[in-house]
PyMOL commands that place a pseudoatom at each C-alpha (Angstrom):
pseudoatom trace, name=CA, resn=MET, resi=1, chain=A, elem=C, hetatm=0, pos=[59.718, 8.676, -59.978]
pseudoatom trace, name=CA, resn=ARG, resi=2, chain=A, elem=C, hetatm=0, pos=[57.170, 6.291, -61.456]
pseudoatom trace, name=CA, resn=GLN, resi=3, chain=A, elem=C, hetatm=0, pos=[53.658, 6.538, -60.071]
pseudoatom trace, name=CA, resn=ARG, resi=4, chain=A, elem=C, hetatm=0, pos=[51.920, 3.324, -59.025]
pseudoatom trace, name=CA, resn=PRO, resi=5, chain=A, elem=C, hetatm=0, pos=[48.427, 2.532, -60.245]
pseudoatom trace, name=CA, resn=ARG, resi=6, chain=A, elem=C, hetatm=0, pos=[45.623, 3.542, -57.905]
pseudoatom trace, name=CA, resn=ILE, resi=7, chain=A, elem=C, hetatm=0, pos=[44.392, 0.813, -55.590]
pseudoatom trace, name=CA, resn=TYR, resi=8, chain=A, elem=C, hetatm=0, pos=[40.883, 0.557, -54.183]
pseudoatom trace, name=CA, resn=TYR, resi=9, chain=A, elem=C, hetatm=0, pos=[40.856, -1.329, -50.900]
pseudoatom trace, name=CA, resn=THR, resi=10, chain=A, elem=C, hetatm=0, pos=[38.104, -3.873, -50.261]
pseudoatom trace, name=CA, resn=LYS, resi=11, chain=A, elem=C, hetatm=0, pos=[36.052, -3.861, -47.067]
pseudoatom trace, name=CA, resn=GLU, resi=12, chain=A, elem=C, hetatm=0, pos=[38.111, -6.810, -45.796]
pseudoatom trace, name=CA, resn=GLN, resi=13, chain=A, elem=C, hetatm=0, pos=[41.373, -4.976, -46.441]
pseudoatom trace, name=CA, resn=GLN, resi=14, chain=A, elem=C, hetatm=0, pos=[40.079, -1.873, -44.685]
pseudoatom trace, name=CA, resn=ALA, resi=15, chain=A, elem=C, hetatm=0, pos=[38.937, -4.009, -41.737]
pseudoatom trace, name=CA, resn=LEU, resi=16, chain=A, elem=C, hetatm=0, pos=[42.460, -5.456, -41.536]
pseudoatom trace, name=CA, resn=MET, resi=17, chain=A, elem=C, hetatm=0, pos=[43.883, -1.910, -41.529]
pseudoatom trace, name=CA, resn=TRP, resi=18, chain=A, elem=C, hetatm=0, pos=[41.597, -0.897, -38.667]
pseudoatom trace, name=CA, resn=ASP, resi=19, chain=A, elem=C, hetatm=0, pos=[42.414, -4.063, -36.703]
pseudoatom trace, name=CA, resn=ARG, resi=20, chain=A, elem=C, hetatm=0, pos=[46.143, -3.495, -37.047]
pseudoatom trace, name=CA, resn=TRP, resi=21, chain=A, elem=C, hetatm=0, pos=[45.739, 0.216, -36.181]
pseudoatom trace, name=CA, resn=GLN, resi=22, chain=A, elem=C, hetatm=0, pos=[43.829, -0.692, -32.990]
pseudoatom trace, name=CA, resn=GLN, resi=23, chain=A, elem=C, hetatm=0, pos=[46.592, -3.176, -32.086]
pseudoatom trace, name=CA, resn=GLY, resi=24, chain=A, elem=C, hetatm=0, pos=[49.042, -0.272, -32.184]
pseudoatom trace, name=CA, resn=ASP, resi=25, chain=A, elem=C, hetatm=0, pos=[50.829, -0.891, -35.477]
pseudoatom trace, name=CA, resn=THR, resi=26, chain=A, elem=C, hetatm=0, pos=[52.287, 2.138, -37.219]
pseudoatom trace, name=CA, resn=LEU, resi=27, chain=A, elem=C, hetatm=0, pos=[51.163, 3.370, -40.618]
pseudoatom trace, name=CA, resn=ASN, resi=28, chain=A, elem=C, hetatm=0, pos=[54.410, 2.125, -42.151]
pseudoatom trace, name=CA, resn=ILE, resi=29, chain=A, elem=C, hetatm=0, pos=[53.909, -1.406, -40.820]
pseudoatom trace, name=CA, resn=ILE, resi=30, chain=A, elem=C, hetatm=0, pos=[50.317, -1.514, -42.059]
pseudoatom trace, name=CA, resn=ALA, resi=31, chain=A, elem=C, hetatm=0, pos=[51.317, -0.109, -45.455]
pseudoatom trace, name=CA, resn=ARG, resi=32, chain=A, elem=C, hetatm=0, pos=[53.963, -2.816, -45.904]
pseudoatom trace, name=CA, resn=LEU, resi=33, chain=A, elem=C, hetatm=0, pos=[51.192, -5.436, -45.744]
pseudoatom trace, name=CA, resn=PHE, resi=34, chain=A, elem=C, hetatm=0, pos=[49.751, -3.953, -48.940]
pseudoatom trace, name=CA, resn=ASP, resi=35, chain=A, elem=C, hetatm=0, pos=[53.098, -3.012, -50.546]
pseudoatom trace, name=CA, resn=ARG, resi=36, chain=A, elem=C, hetatm=0, pos=[52.163, 0.674, -50.407]
pseudoatom trace, name=CA, resn=GLY, resi=37, chain=A, elem=C, hetatm=0, pos=[53.386, 3.871, -48.832]
pseudoatom trace, name=CA, resn=HIS, resi=38, chain=A, elem=C, hetatm=0, pos=[52.107, 5.065, -45.472]
pseudoatom trace, name=CA, resn=SER, resi=39, chain=A, elem=C, hetatm=0, pos=[50.218, 7.948, -47.097]
pseudoatom trace, name=CA, resn=SER, resi=40, chain=A, elem=C, hetatm=0, pos=[47.783, 5.561, -48.816]
pseudoatom trace, name=CA, resn=ILE, resi=41, chain=A, elem=C, hetatm=0, pos=[46.826, 4.105, -45.431]
pseudoatom trace, name=CA, resn=GLN, resi=42, chain=A, elem=C, hetatm=0, pos=[46.796, 7.475, -43.696]
pseudoatom trace, name=CA, resn=GLY, resi=43, chain=A, elem=C, hetatm=0, pos=[44.052, 8.739, -46.012]
pseudoatom trace, name=CA, resn=ILE, resi=44, chain=A, elem=C, hetatm=0, pos=[41.714, 5.940, -44.998]
pseudoatom trace, name=CA, resn=LEU, resi=45, chain=A, elem=C, hetatm=0, pos=[42.403, 6.154, -41.267]
pseudoatom trace, name=CA, resn=SER, resi=46, chain=A, elem=C, hetatm=0, pos=[42.338, 9.952, -41.061]
pseudoatom trace, name=CA, resn=ARG, resi=47, chain=A, elem=C, hetatm=0, pos=[38.881, 10.351, -42.656]
pseudoatom trace, name=CA, resn=THR, resi=48, chain=A, elem=C, hetatm=0, pos=[37.297, 9.506, -39.310]
pseudoatom trace, name=CA, resn=GLY, resi=49, chain=A, elem=C, hetatm=0, pos=[40.017, 10.916, -37.084]
pseudoatom trace, name=CA, resn=GLY, resi=50, chain=A, elem=C, hetatm=0, pos=[41.635, 7.531, -36.426]
pseudoatom trace, name=CA, resn=ILE, resi=51, chain=A, elem=C, hetatm=0, pos=[38.428, 6.094, -34.973]
pseudoatom trace, name=CA, resn=ARG, resi=52, chain=A, elem=C, hetatm=0, pos=[36.917, 3.049, -36.695]
pseudoatom trace, name=CA, resn=PRO, resi=53, chain=A, elem=C, hetatm=0, pos=[33.602, 4.011, -38.296]
pseudoatom trace, name=CA, resn=SER, resi=54, chain=A, elem=C, hetatm=0, pos=[30.516, 2.067, -37.296]
pseudoatom trace, name=CA, resn=GLU, resi=55, chain=A, elem=C, hetatm=0, pos=[29.194, -0.558, -39.679]
pseudoatom trace, name=CA, resn=ARG, resi=56, chain=A, elem=C, hetatm=0, pos=[26.652, 0.829, -42.129]
pseudoatom trace, name=CA, resn=THR, resi=57, chain=A, elem=C, hetatm=0, pos=[23.160, -0.636, -41.937]
pseudoatom trace, name=CA, resn=ARG, resi=58, chain=A, elem=C, hetatm=0, pos=[19.953, 0.119, -43.760]
pseudoatom trace, name=CA, resn=SER, resi=59, chain=A, elem=C, hetatm=0, pos=[17.262, 1.918, -41.799]
pseudoatom trace, name=CA, resn=LYS, resi=60, chain=A, elem=C, hetatm=0, pos=[14.434, -0.303, -40.585]
pseudoatom trace, name=CA, resn=ILE, resi=61, chain=A, elem=C, hetatm=0, pos=[11.850, 2.123, -41.984]
pseudoatom trace, name=CA, resn=SER, resi=62, chain=A, elem=C, hetatm=0, pos=[13.275, 2.227, -45.520]
pseudoatom trace, name=CA, resn=LEU, resi=63, chain=A, elem=C, hetatm=0, pos=[11.517, 0.352, -48.312]
pseudoatom trace, name=CA, resn=THR, resi=64, chain=A, elem=C, hetatm=0, pos=[12.859, -2.989, -49.523]
pseudoatom trace, name=CA, resn=LEU, resi=65, chain=A, elem=C, hetatm=0, pos=[13.678, -3.658, -53.157]
pseudoatom trace, name=CA, resn=SER, resi=66, chain=A, elem=C, hetatm=0, pos=[10.447, -5.632, -53.638]
pseudoatom trace, name=CA, resn=GLU, resi=67, chain=A, elem=C, hetatm=0, pos=[8.410, -2.769, -52.144]
pseudoatom trace, name=CA, resn=HIS, resi=68, chain=A, elem=C, hetatm=0, pos=[10.083, -0.311, -54.511]
pseudoatom trace, name=CA, resn=GLU, resi=69, chain=A, elem=C, hetatm=0, pos=[9.327, -2.621, -57.430]
pseudoatom trace, name=CA, resn=HIS, resi=70, chain=A, elem=C, hetatm=0, pos=[5.678, -2.990, -56.383]
pseudoatom trace, name=CA, resn=ASN, resi=71, chain=A, elem=C, hetatm=0, pos=[5.280, 0.796, -56.135]
pseudoatom trace, name=CA, resn=SER, resi=72, chain=A, elem=C, hetatm=0, pos=[6.945, 1.308, -59.505]
pseudoatom trace, name=CA, resn=ARG, resi=73, chain=A, elem=C, hetatm=0, pos=[4.704, -1.207, -61.245]
pseudoatom trace, name=CA, resn=SER, resi=74, chain=A, elem=C, hetatm=0, pos=[1.600, 0.235, -59.570]
pseudoatom trace, name=CA, resn=LEU, resi=75, chain=A, elem=C, hetatm=0, pos=[2.472, 3.731, -60.767]
pseudoatom trace, name=CA, resn=ALA, resi=76, chain=A, elem=C, hetatm=0, pos=[3.131, 2.431, -64.298]
pseudoatom trace, name=CA, resn=CYS, resi=77, chain=A, elem=C, hetatm=0, pos=[-0.353, 0.876, -64.332]
pseudoatom trace, name=CA, resn=GLY, resi=78, chain=A, elem=C, hetatm=0, pos=[-1.906, 4.164, -63.248]
pseudoatom trace, name=CA, resn=GLN, resi=79, chain=A, elem=C, hetatm=0, pos=[-2.680, 3.111, -59.671]
pseudoatom trace, name=CA, resn=SER, resi=80, chain=A, elem=C, hetatm=0, pos=[-1.959, 5.338, -56.719]
pseudoatom trace, name=CA, resn=ILE, resi=81, chain=A, elem=C, hetatm=0, pos=[0.530, 4.420, -54.043]
for i in range(1, 81): cmd.bond("trace and resi %d" % i, "trace and resi %d" % (i + 1))
show_as sticks, trace
zoom trace
């Protein structure tokens, strides 16, 4: 049996999987949308126990890219943070 090339699902594709799963579609039905077997979909859905993970967001107290850059340049010039 010939093995298919690995596919990496985009965030939009994964969102579609979760939407269809919440609507009650089976793994086989969802997998047919992507021309894959049900096991490729099962791996994504089972990582969180079949519950859609919350959207990832950056912490409000983390530094921004410009703040990181400012700190890096200050350290390179010998200044303290």
